[in-house]
C-alpha positions as CSV (number, residue, x, y, z in Angstrom):
1,X,-16.6,-2.4,23.6
2,X,-16.4,-3.1,20.1
3,X,-13.3,-1.6,18.1
4,X,-10.9,-2.4,21.2
5,X,-7.5,-0.2,21.4
6,X,-4.3,-2.3,21.0
7,X,-2.1,1.0,20.9
8,X,-1.5,4.1,22.5
9,X,-2.4,5.4,19.4
10,X,-6.2,6.1,18.6
11,X,-7.8,3.4,16.3
12,X,-9.1,6.3,14.1
13,X,-5.6,7.6,13.3
14,X,-4.3,4.4,12.3
15,X,-6.8,3.6,9.8
16,X,-6.8,7.4,8.4
17,X,-3.0,6.3,8.3
18,X,-3.6,3.3,6.7
19,X,-6.4,5.2,3.8
20,X,-3.7,8.0,3.3
21,X,-0.8,5.6,3.1
22,X,-2.3,3.3,0.6
23,X,-4.1,6.2,-1.5
24,X,-0.6,7.6,-1.5
25,X,0.6,4.4,-2.8
26,X,-1.8,4.1,-5.8
27,X,-1.2,7.8,-6.9
28,X,2.2,7.3,-7.1
29,X,2.5,4.0,-8.9
30,X,-0.8,5.1,-10.9
31,X,1.1,8.3,-11.9
32,X,4.2,6.6,-12.5
33,X,2.8,4.3,-15.0
34,X,1.3,6.9,-16.6
35,X,4.8,8.4,-17.7
36,X,6.2,5.4,-18.0
37,X,3.8,4.2,-20.6
38,X,4.0,7.9,-22.2
39,X,8.1,7.5,-22.3
40,X,7.0,3.5,-24.1
41,X,5.1,5.3,-26.9
42,X,7.8,7.5,-27.3
43,X,6.0,10.8,-27.0
44,X,7.9,12.3,-23.8
45,X,11.5,13.6,-23.0
46,X,13.0,10.8,-21.3
47,X,15.1,13.1,-19.2
48,X,12.3,14.9,-17.9
49,X,10.0,11.4,-16.8
50,X,13.1,9.9,-15.4
51,X,13.4,13.2,-13.1
52,X,9.7,13.3,-12.2
53,X,9.6,9.7,-11.1
54,X,12.7,10.0,-9.4
55,X,11.0,12.5,-7.0
56,X,7.9,10.4,-6.9
57,X,10.5,7.6,-5.9
58,X,10.9,8.4,-2.0
59,X,7.3,9.8,-0.8
60,X,6.3,6.2,-2.4
61,X,8.9,4.0,0.0
62,X,7.8,6.2,3.3
63,X,4.3,5.6,2.5
64,X,4.2,2.6,2.0
65,X,6.3,1.7,5.2
66,X,3.8,4.3,7.3
67,X,1.3,2.0,5.7
68,X,2.7,-1.6,6.8
69,X,3.3,0.2,10.3
70,X,-0.3,1.5,10.8
71,X,-1.7,-2.6,9.0
72,X,0.4,-4.0,12.1
73,X,-0.4,-1.8,14.7
74,X,-4.1,-1.8,14.0
75,X,-4.1,-5.7,14.4
76,X,-4.3,-6.6,10.5
77,X,-1.0,-8.7,10.5
78,X,-1.7,-10.3,7.3
79,X,-2.6,-7.8,5.2
80,X,1.1,-5.9,7.5
81,X,3.1,-8.5,6.6
82,X,2.1,-9.1,3.1
83,X,3.7,-5.9,2.6
84,X,7.4,-7.2,4.0
85,X,8.1,-8.6,0.6
86,X,7.2,-5.1,-1.3
87,X,9.2,-3.4,1.4
88,X,11.8,-5.5,1.3
89,X,11.9,-5.0,-2.5
90,X,11.8,-1.0,-2.4
91,X,14.4,-1.3,0.5
92,X,17.2,-3.8,-2.0
93,X,16.4,-1.4,-4.9
94,X,17.4,2.1,-2.4
95,X,20.6,0.0,-0.8
96,X,21.7,-0.8,-4.2
97,X,21.0,2.5,-5.5
98,X,18.5,1.4,-8.4
99,X,15.5,3.1,-7.0
100,X,16.7,6.4,-9.1
101,X,16.2,5.5,-13.0
102,X,18.7,6.7,-15.5
103,X,17.8,8.8,-18.9
104,X,20.3,6.9,-20.5
105,X,19.5,3.1,-19.5
106,X,15.9,4.0,-19.1
107,X,14.8,2.0,-22.5
108,X,16.9,-1.0,-20.9
109,X,14.6,-1.3,-17.6
110,X,11.2,-0.1,-19.2
111,X,9.2,-3.0,-19.3
112,X,10.6,-4.2,-15.9
113,X,9.4,-1.1,-14.5
114,X,6.0,-1.2,-16.2
115,X,6.0,-4.9,-15.0
116,X,6.9,-4.3,-11.1
117,X,4.3,-1.0,-11.2
118,X,1.4,-3.8,-12.3
119,X,2.6,-5.6,-9.6
120,X,2.7,-3.6,-6.6
121,X,-0.4,-1.5,-8.5
122,X,-2.6,-5.0,-8.5
123,X,-1.4,-5.7,-5.0
124,X,-2.5,-2.6,-3.2
125,X,-6.0,-2.7,-5.3
126,X,-6.5,-5.9,-3.3
127,X,-5.5,-3.9,-0.2
128,X,-8.1,-2.1,-0.8
129,X,-10.4,-4.2,-1.4
130,X,-9.9,-6.8,1.6
131,X,-9.7,-3.5,3.8
132,X,-13.7,-2.8,2.7
133,X,-14.6,-6.2,3.0
134,X,-13.0,-5.9,6.5
135,X,-14.6,-3.1,7.5
136,X,-17.9,-3.9,6.3
137,X,-18.0,-7.4,8.2
138,X,-15.9,-6.0,11.1
139,X,-18.9,-3.8,12.8
140,X,-22.0,-6.4,13.7
141,X,-25.3,-5.1,13.1
142,X,-27.5,-4.3,16.4
143,X,-29.3,-7.5,16.1
144,X,-27.1,-9.4,16.5
145,X,-25.8,-10.3,20.2
146,X,-21.7,-10.8,20.8
147,X,-21.8,-14.5,20.9
148,X,-23.6,-15.5,17.5
149,X,-22.8,-15.3,13.5
150,X,-19.9,-14.5,12.4
151,X,-18.2,-12.5,14.7
152,X,-17.8,-15.6,17.2
153,X,-14.8,-16.4,15.1
154,X,-13.3,-12.7,15.6
155,X,-13.4,-13.0,20.1
156,X,-9.9,-10.9,19.6
157,X,-11.9,-8.0,18.1
158,X,-15.2,-8.3,20.0
159,X,-15.2,-8.1,23.7
160,X,-18.1,-8.9,25.8
């Protein structure tokens, strides 16, 4: 059987949770970047932007946590553990109370916030590309037997 279960949670639920988490984080980051970029050009009110961005922070952190858990439970250890530095950064920001943007100080931290959002977005887009690449090469074609080709390396996921 290909796609061997590793947990009591079905693989299709973990894959769906991973996709939902990835795209939720990317959408939150994209919308936050758009709001902060508009603030950078001074076309919007800082109080409104900070309020909207602050409402997106906790859902982004929760989606990121669920995404990392789904990857680790699915067996994608590398991708799951590569999420930990960003999760640690998110936790440190939340623990210190720096996850909320202050409208009076927003222009002092605007460039840093934009850099962090760009880094997170690039990382999550790489996760999407890696996930698509893994899904393409993971399913062996019917004409390749179980002991041949690329899937010899992946004996953990292919059972005889």
